[in-house]
N, C-alpha and C positions, 0 to 999 in steps of 0.2 A: 889361189885365191883368198883375201884378205878375209879374215870372221869380224864380226861386230864388236870386238873388245879392239881391233885395231884403230877404229872408227877414231878420230882428234874431238876430245869433248867440248872445248871449244868453239866448233861451229859441225854442230851437231847433221846437221843438212851436207857435210861436203868431206865423205869420208877419206882419207890419207894413208899411205903407211907412217906407220914409226919409224924414227930415226935412229939411226944407231945410238945415242948417248941415252934416248929414253926409254921410259921402262913403262910398260903398261899396267892400270890401276889394277888389273886383278892379280897382275903375277906379283908385283910389288909388293903388295897386299899377301899375299902365300908368303912372299920370301922371307916378309919380315922375324918369324920366328928362330931362322936359323942365320941368319945377319951378325957377322959377331958384332961386338960392341963399338972396334976401332973404327969399324965402315959404318957403322949408324948414323956416327953424327954430319956427314956432309948431306944424308938424306933428308932430315930432322925438317931446314929449314926449307927443300922443295915442296915439302907439305906444308909450309905455312906461306905460302906464296908468295916468296921473297923474291928481291929485282935480281936474283942469282938464277930464279928458278928460266926456264928456256922457255919461251913463248909457246911451242907446241907441249910442253906438260900440262895435266891440268891441275887444278887447286881443289886443294881439298874443303868443303863446306867447314864454315865454323861454327861450334857447339854451341848446341840450344840453351846453354844453362847462361850466356851473355847476353841473352834478350830479356827485358824486365816483364813480369811476368803481372798477370792481371791485378791480383790481391795485391802486389805496390803501388798501381794506380788505384785501387779503391782505399788503402789508405792515405795516400796523397791527398786524396776526395775529403776523407772524414776527418781528416786534421785538419782543413781546410775551414769545412762544415762548423768545425767545434771554436775556431778560432773568431769565425764572422757571429757565431752565440755567445761568444765570450762579448764580444765587442756590444752587442745590443743589449745585453745586461748590465754592460757597466755602464752605458747611455741611461736607460733605464732609473738605474739605481739615481744618477746623479741630478736625473730630472725629478726623481724623487724629491732629492734634497735640495735640488732649486724652491721645488714650492715648499718645502717645509719653511727654506731661508723665508720667503716670499711671504708667509704668515706674519711672520712678525715683524716686518714694515708697514710704514705708516700708509699705504695704501690697499684695496681690494678690489680686482677686478671679477667682476662676473658679467656673464652669456647668458641673454633669452631672446627673447621676441616681441616687439611693437603689439600691442593690443585697444581696442578699444571699446566704448559702448557701440551698440550697434539697436535700428528700429525695426520693426516689422506693422508697416503702419497698413491697415484695413478700414474700409467702407464700418458703420455700423449698421448697415440695414442690407439685405438683399434687393436687389437693383440692379437692372443693366447699364453697364458702361456708357455716357454719351463722350465723353474727352477724357485724354490724357495729355498734358500740355505739358511734360517735362521729357529728360532722355538720361540712361545711364551718362554718370560723371558731372552731372548737372549741380549748381551749388543752387543750395533754397536756404532761403530762412524763414525765420519764424514768423509763421499767418499765411507765408505763400500757398497760394491753389496751385493743386498737384495732378486733380481729376474731379472728374463730376460724371455724375449717375443722369440716368432718364428722369423727369418732374413731369412727365405729359399727365401722368392718372393722383400725385402728389396733390397739384397746386388746387383744380378745384374740391380738391375734402377741406386742403385747408381755406379756404373759400366759404366752404359751407358751412363751416365751424367759428370762422370770421365772423358771419352774416346769424347765427343764435348766440351769438356773446352779445350781440350788439343791441337782437328781440329783447331781450331778459336783462340788458341793464336799463332799458326803457319801462319794463316793468316794477325791478326795483325801484328805478326811481321814483315811479309814479306813485309804487305805497309809500316810500319816504315824505313824500309835498302831499300825502291826504288828500279831501276830497277842495275841489276848487269852488270862489262863491257861488260863482253863479250854481254848481250842487245843490249847497246851502240852502240858495235862494229857491230853489227850485222845492226842496226839501222841507222849506215854510210856508209856499206856497200849497203845497199837498197839504200843511196840517191845517191850516186856513179852509179849503175847503171843506174838508171832514168835519173840521167842526163845524161849521155851518151845516153841513148835510145832519150832523148829528143833531142841534139845533132844534131845526127842521122836525127829523121825526121827532124830539122831543118832544116839541107842540102840538102836531096832531096825535100823538097817542094822549096828549092832555085833552085836548079839545073832544079827542073822543066817548075819551072817559066821562069828564065834567055831564055831554049832554045823555049818557046814560043813564047817569045816574041821576039827573031829571025827569026822566021819560021812564025810569023804572025799568028800562030795559028794550020801549019798545021801537023807538029812534034809531037805534044804530044795533047790527047784527054780532051777534058773537064772534063771526069768524074777520068784520074790519076792526075789530078794536084786537082779535088777536094779530093781525094783519099791520094792525099800527105800530103794537107792542116789536115784533119782529123789527121792521123798520129801523124802529127808535134803538135797538140793541147791535144792527148791524154797523150803524153811523155810528155806534158806542167803536166799535172793534174798528173801524176804518178811521176813525180818528184816534186810536190807541197804535193802530201801523204807521201812520203818519209820523207821529209823534218819536216813535222809536227811530223811523227812516232820517228824524232830520238829526236825533240824537247820534247816530250812527254815522252820517254825515262829517258832524264838529268831531268826531273823535279822531275819525278816520282808519286805516286798516287795522287789525289786531296785529299783537308782536308775531305771533306762528307764522303768520301768513306773511310776514316780510322777513321769519328768518328762512321760512323755503323760498323764498325767491333768491334772497342773497348765497341758500348753499347751489339752487340750480346755477346759478351766474357764475360759481365758481368752478362747479365738476364741466360747463360748458367752455370755461377759460381753461380750465386744465388738457379739456382735447383740445384747443386752439393748440396750445404749448405745447405740445406732444408732435403733431403736425406740424408744427412751427420748426422746432427740433431736426424733425426728418427731414424736410424743407433745407438746413443748415449743412446736415449730415448730408446731404447728396455733393458737398461740396469736399473734398478729400483735403484736408489743411496740415502743412508740414507742423508739430509740433516746436520744434527749434531751427536756429542754425544746424545743417549738415549737406551730407554730401551723398546723393543717390547712387548706391549702389548696384542694384538691380532694380530693373522694369519689367514685373511679373505678368500681369493681364494687359490685354490693350482694350480699345472701344469693342462694344459688341460683346464681350464676354459678358457672363454673371458674375457680381460679384455678391459675395456674402463676409462675414465677419470673419470667417475661420480661410481666410484665403489673402493673404495679403498683395495687396497692390505693387508695395516699392519696400526695398530695403536699404532703409539711409544707415549712413554711419556717422555717429558725431565726432565732428574733428578734434574737436577742446572738452575733455581733456583725452590727451595721450598718457599711455605710461607702456613701461618694457617689463614685462612678468619676468621675473627670473627666480631662482632656487638659489637659498646657502645652506650648506650645510650645518649641521649643530653646532662643530666646533669653532666657525663664524658667526655665528647668531648672537654672539654676547659684545663683536664687536661693530653693530650698526644698531640703530635706535632712529624713531620716525622723524622726521625732522631734516635729517641731515643732509648737506648737500651733494651734490651727483654731476658727473660728467654722462654723457650717451655719447656713442661714437655710431657710427654705422659703415659697413663694407661702401655701402651706395656714395657715400658724400666721405672718403678717407681725408684724416685730418681735419675734421668738420667736427666740434664739441658742442654738442647740446647742451645750456643748463639743464639740473633736473635737481627732485629731494627724493627722499626717501618717503612713499603718501603712506604704506598699509605694510606690514609684519605679517603671514599668518601667524595665528597660536595653535594649531593645527599640525602637526608632524605627517609628511607622507614621502611614499615612496619615489623618486626620482621620475620623472615622465618620459614613456622614450624617445620624445620629441626634442630634450635638452640635453645638449652633451657638456658636461663638468669633467671637469680632471678627476673627479675622483670617481667610485666605482659605481654603478648603478644599485647596487642592492642600499648604500648607503639612506636614510633616512633624512631628505631636508627642508625647509619650510621657504614658501613664495613670500614673495615681496613684490610690490610694485614703487617700481621708480617713475614718478608722474615727470613727464618733458615740457618743457615749451616748445615748440613748434611752430613762429611766427610763418614762416614760407609755407606750412604744410607739407613736408618733403618726406618723411615718415609713413610705412604705409601698412598697413594691419598685416602682421605675421611676417615683419621686416627681420631679421638675424640682427640684433643689435648687441652694444659690447657696453656696459657698465663699470665707470671708474669713480670709486668712494674711497676719500681723501678720508681716515683717521686718524683723529686725535689722541692724546698722550693717554687722556681716560681711556676710551676705548680700546686701546693697547694692551692697558694692563690688565 
């Protein structure tokens, strides 16, 4: 019965007996120290699995030192990483050199965003909205009515104020005209009547007095004499009163009365103007040519001066808000020409000019992408743009190209 060492190592599942020329692995290993040097030469090729090794002889495993280790692989990756980092550093340095070279050329490129003025349009008074006449995106012109308030209570108040103004105007006009001729004639008639009464009363008193003197007081009693005297005095007073009335009719109203009437007229007119202004303010009117960006309130809602009804965008003028570094600030000046392009319309350049350069430095805003570090101080500039087709929108990124002259470069 064969032992486990007699099995064929090339096919472990099929044990066979060794051949006459084959040497078992265990015996060959054990006999290695006692083998002479002359006989060891044929064994070495068999151990290396040479072509002369018989098919049934087992080949020894390769030494572990011939496989690449894990450290060697990491070394390769490390070297590749160093090469990549070196290439990035070289590219960054070349880019900085290229940017510094561009600063010496006769053009300056800036990046910014399109900006324009906006209006939050609201009613001047608090009232319920009756109509809203425009939608978002509509183009409106100066003086166009955009919305209306409910005026069902305001119109009767304005009508009452107008009637009071008319009444006071008539009073003032009457004062300026003075008394009518008929009124003066009536006053003169009153004077004539009073004078006649006074003459009659005086004659009656004179007769009674003479009669008393002739009869030594026996014909006329003292009471009758006093009554005649009182009637004469009363007639004299009525004559004076009628005469004063005639004078007042000829003179006309007092200047103080006329001034009071005119002041009351002005007060009534002012109240009427306030109500008419409120009626006019009940219609929300566009202050300029603009574009409706937002419609914020609807009919039936309560409008107040603090709640805008529309947000309007003034489409002209437009400008690009950009930022320039301190090193480039001396190369530009207000009024210099510029060209503006956007990513939405590649290849199309719009004419513009530098209209504003800030006098105060600031840190680069987070929304602005520049080639310099964000911690650098920059200056805001506004490049106004001619946009006849109204293609530029609020906040759109834009590129500004400034052509520099020799004086600006130096």
